[in-house]
N, C-alpha and C positions, 0 to 999 in steps of 0.2 A: 414456408417462402416468407424469408424477412420482409418485412415492411420497409418501404423508403418514406424517408421524409420530404414535405413537400420541400422544394427549391427554394421556395421564398423564406422558409427558417434557416436553410441554411446560408440563405445571401445574408439573411438580417443579422445572423451570429458573426460572420465575417466582417460585417462592415461596422460593427460595433466592437470589435474586438481590439482591446492593446494590446498587440503582439509581444511575447515575452521574447527577451535574446537568448535565443537555445544555444548560441556559440559555447557555453559554459555553464556548470552548475554554480560556481560563485556567486553567493549575493541570493541565491532561490530558496523559497521552501516549496518543499514537493510534498507529496502524499503517495502513499503506497496504495495501491488499487486492485483490488481481489478480483474482481471481474466474472465471480463463480458462482453467483446464483442462478440457479436453474427452476423452472416450474413446468410440472405438468398441462401439457398442451401449448408448449412455446416452440415446439419443434425441433428442438435439440435431442429428444428424447434421453435425456437424463434423468427424468423426473423432477422430484423435489430435492435438488440436489443443494445441498448446504443448508437447505432451511430445515431439514428433517430428515431420519435414515429410513430405512425399510419401506418406503414408498406412502407414508403414515406424517403427514403434517394436518395436525389437529390440537387443539385444547390438551395439554399433559405432554404432548408430542413434538419438540422444536428443538432444532440447536440453536436458533437466534436469540441473541438477548434483549435486541430493541426492535423495534418495528419501522421498519421504513416508510416516510411519508412520499407517497405515489400521487399526490392529488395533482401535480402537474404534466403529468404521463396522459399522452393519448388514453381513451377508453380503450381501445382495442390493445395496449401494450399493458394494461393492469389484470392482474390473475385473482381472481376470487379464489378465498381460501373458506376452512371451516370455523375460522376465527370471528368474534363478534367484539365491537366497542361497546361500552356501557348502554349506549342506546339502540341496541340491538342490530345498529349496522352491521352488515358484513364486512370484513377488513379484506383489504387485497394487497398483492406484494407486485414486486417487478422480477422480470429475468434480464439477466444481464446480456443475452445474447441480442435483447432486441436494440435496433439502431438509436429508436429515440432515448433510451435509458442512458446511452454512451453521449448523445449530445446535450440532455438535460444536465447529466454532471458536470462536463467539462464548461457548460455554461455557469454554473454554480461554481467554478473553478474560476471563471472570469470576473464575472460580478462581485467575487470577494478577494479579489487580488491572489491568488492562490498560482503559483508559477506551473504547475503541472503535476504529473503523475509516474508514475514508475509501476508499469502493468505485471502483476506477479505472473507466472508461469512456471508451471510445475513440472519439473524436466521428466519426473516417475509416469505421469500420465501421457506424455507423448506418446508414447509408443501404443496406446489405443485409440483407435479414430474413432469411436463413441465419445471419447472426451478431448479427442485433439481437434476435430473440426468444429467444435462448438468454441474451443478456444481461439481456433483462426479467426471466426466472426466475431468474437470479441475485440480480439487484436485489430481487426479490419475498421471496426466501428470507430475504437479510441483513437486510431491513427488519423481518422477523417474528423474525429469530434474534436481533437486537439489542434488540428488545424483552421478546423472553420472556425473557434474561437480564440485564436492567437494561443493558445498553450503549447507547452513542451511536453513531451513524453520519451520515456525511454522502457525498452524490455528487462525487465530483472526475472531471470530464471532461479527459483526457489529448488534445490537439490536436495531436499529432506525426503527420507526414503531410499536415494539412490545406493546402490550396490555397486560394485566396480565396474560394472559395464555399462551402468546408466550415465555416464559421462560422455561413452559413445551416442548414447540417445539423443542428449545434449546437440551434441556437433553435429549430428544428422539431421537433426530439427531446425537448426541454426541456418545450416547449407539448403534445407529444403526452403525456408521463410526468404531466405536471400534471393536462390536460383529461379523461384515462381512469383517473384518480385511482390510478395505479401508485404514484404517489411521494407519500408523506403528508409534506410538508416542515414541517407544522405539529404532527405527533403528539410524541408525547412523547420517542420514542427519538432523533428527528432534531434533531444538534447546531445550535444557536443562537449567535448572537454578537453583542453589543450590541443584543439584543431582534429579530435577523432570522435566518431560516433562511440557513445557511451553505453555498455552493457554492463548490468548487474548481475552479480550472482553470488545467492544468500546461501549461507548454511555450511562457511568454512571454518573449521577447529572446534567446534561445539563437542564436549565431552559426553552425549547422548547418542554418537554415532560413529562408525569406523572412520579414521581421519581419512584415510585414502590421499595422503598429500600428493604422493607421485602422482596420481589422476588427475587432482585439480593443478599441480604445475603443467601436466598437459594441456590441459583445456585452455588454461592460461596464454600460455604460448601459444596455440591454435587462434584465438581471438586475438592477441596480438599482431601476430606472424605470419599466418596465413596469406600467400601471394593474393589467392581470390576471395576469401572469405572473412581475412582479418583485418588489420588496420585500425582496432577498435582500442578505446579507453577502457579500462575496469575500475569496476566498483566493486569491493570486496565485502560482502555482510559477515561479519562474524561476532564471536561472542563479546559481551559486556568487558569480560576482563580479560580479554586478548593481550593486551600488553604485558599484564603480571603473570599470564600462564597458569591461572586459579580457579576455582569456584566453578564456572560453566564454561572454561575451557580446558583443551588439552593439553598436557605440560610439555609439549615438544616443541622446542627452539627453531624448528625449522618452520614452524608456521609465521616468524617473522619475517625468514627471509620469503616466502610466497608473498606475505603482504608487500614488502619493498618492491617486488613486480607489478602491483596494480597502482592506479591512479588516485584512487580514494579507499578509505577503510571506513565502514560504516559499523560501530559498535551496536548491536541491540539489546534495547534498555527496557524494554516492556516486560514488568512484573520484577524488575532487580529495584525498583525504588516507589515509595507509594505515599507519601506527602511532601509538599512544598520545601519543606525543611530538610527530608531528605536531597532534593536536587541541589540545593544550596550546599549543604555539607558535600557535595561532589565533588566542586569546582576545585578546591585544594588537594583535594586528594585522589581523585581519579581524572578530572577534566582535563585540568592544565598539564598534567604528566603526558596522557596522549596527547594533546597538541602539539608538545614538545619533542615528542618521540618521531611524530608524523613530519614536523618541520626539520626535524634532525636527517629525516630518510627520504624527505622530499614525496611525502604521499599529503595529498589532503583528507581532510577529516569532516566526515559527514556524521553530525550526533545523532540519533532516535529521540523524539520525544512521544507521547503518547496520552489522551484526554485523561484515561483511567480502564480500571477493568472489571469484569464481570463474564461467569459464563457459566450460571447455574443450570440452565437450559441442557448447554451441550453437556456437562459433565452430567446430569440425570440421564440423558439419553445413552450414556456410556455404564450405567449403573454405579456411577460416583458420585459424591457430594462435594458440593462447593459453597462458600459464603457469598451469598448475593452483594452484588456491588463491594467487591472486594477492595478494590482501590476507587476511592470516590473522585467524581471530577471535581468537586467543591466551585460549580461554576464555570470553571477555566483555570481557575487559579493553580492546579496543579499543572495543568498543561504548559500556561505562561512560566511558573517558575523553572521548569526544564530549559527552554527554549532562552530564558535569561539568562540561567548557568553555563549555558552553551555558550551566548556571547560574553558573558564575563570570562570565560576560558580563552577566548580567541578564535572560535569557529565562526566560517564565513558563508556558511549554507546549513540548512536544516530539515531533517526526512520527518515529515508527521505518520505516525500509524496510529492508525490506518483512515482512508477515505469512506469506506462502504464496508468495515470487519463488522458486522452485525454478530458474529459467531463469540465473540471474546469482548463485548461492549467496548471496543476502542473508535468507533465507527464518528468521523466528524462531520457526514452530509446531512442532511433534512430528516430526522425522523418524527414518530407521533410523541409529543407529550401526553396526550392522552392513550396510551394505547390499547389494545384490546384487554378483556377482563377475563377471567375463569383459571383455569389450572395452572397456567404456564404465565410465571412472573415477568414483565418486561422494563426494562430499567427507562426512567424518564425524569426529566427537571421540568416540571411544568409551569414554573416561575420563568423558566427564559426562553426566547423565542427557539423556534425551530430552526432558524440557520445562525446560531449563536457560535458553534464552533468552528462554521466554514466563515464567518466574519472573525474569530477571533486568530483561526489559524493564518487568514490573510494578514492580522497585523503582526503575526509573528516574523513575517519577511519585513517588515517594516522594521522590526527590533532588530534582526539580524544586520540589516542595512545600516542600522543606525539614524533611521528617519523618525523614530519617535523614542520617547523616553523608555523608564525602566519599569516605570510604574504601570501596571495591568490598567488598558484603559477602561473606560465605562463608554455605552451606547447613549 
């Protein structure tokens, strides 16, 4: 049984929120929100999902690259682990299915001026009730937390791992969420764009999977035009090199035809660049031509920025090797450089990947700057406040809206 937060906490959050204008994504900075962390004993029966594989979450057996700060959560919503800090204290983690977690995370967004989140929902796992029901709980909690904290949210379906029959899985899941009133797409907290509820679809056009362009066309048409379940604005998450149809992208020009049916296109940048100079170099070569293409075809442009990248622990769990801190954060300089490049290219909105992605070291929420010690190594920047990237992400919104100068601010 999920524990409810005290009514006074929810009331206080509502009273102090500065409500976001959810009628448009223009001028907003939003974050991807995975919401996929589960713990032994949290009621979801998914084990240590995304913390580790094979039921073993202990030093030397971890998926995560950063350690979450759970100090502001109620004691009953913090879960003990076998990991220890240098002073021998036991290290705890959170479960995304607990209501207090979503409330805390959306409160952090409010406190730092982040406009909202795109809640990830992996279409392939909706076929399995064991995983679908916890995802439904996370959705309900995020929806309530966005409302309570005056933030926006939207649903993002990730189609990774989907085969031809998977498109129908997504359609059936969407119908269920709408019919059972689990998803309030017309509510005040749900992001709209061009007057319609926004649905994000991620994974179109990547060359590491079957293109399924006809299936994607059917899905887009359904969400836009279906008399009962349609009427949506569409965001498409596509490869970084979508416009030139090379590198990480399929070479089929029909991809462009599908993109023109959408309202927003969002190229996936994670891992495609690694230094502030890389970001600066992309303005003339990639970003401005992308923006110009979108202007010509009347599609809005949502660039992706990420703080850094590392996945040693996740790779080790798969029997692979990876470089620790492969793309350094540089105290936020790398993240700021990408947002600045987006602004100079004419972009009017920004997607930060990700809010809570501990597995790949891209999280911007509060993490431990003195993480557990031992066989597993965790990324940290002890010289920075642990809310540094929350604060900086809020400042990115001001940068995109032209409310602050181009130089990275100091606290």
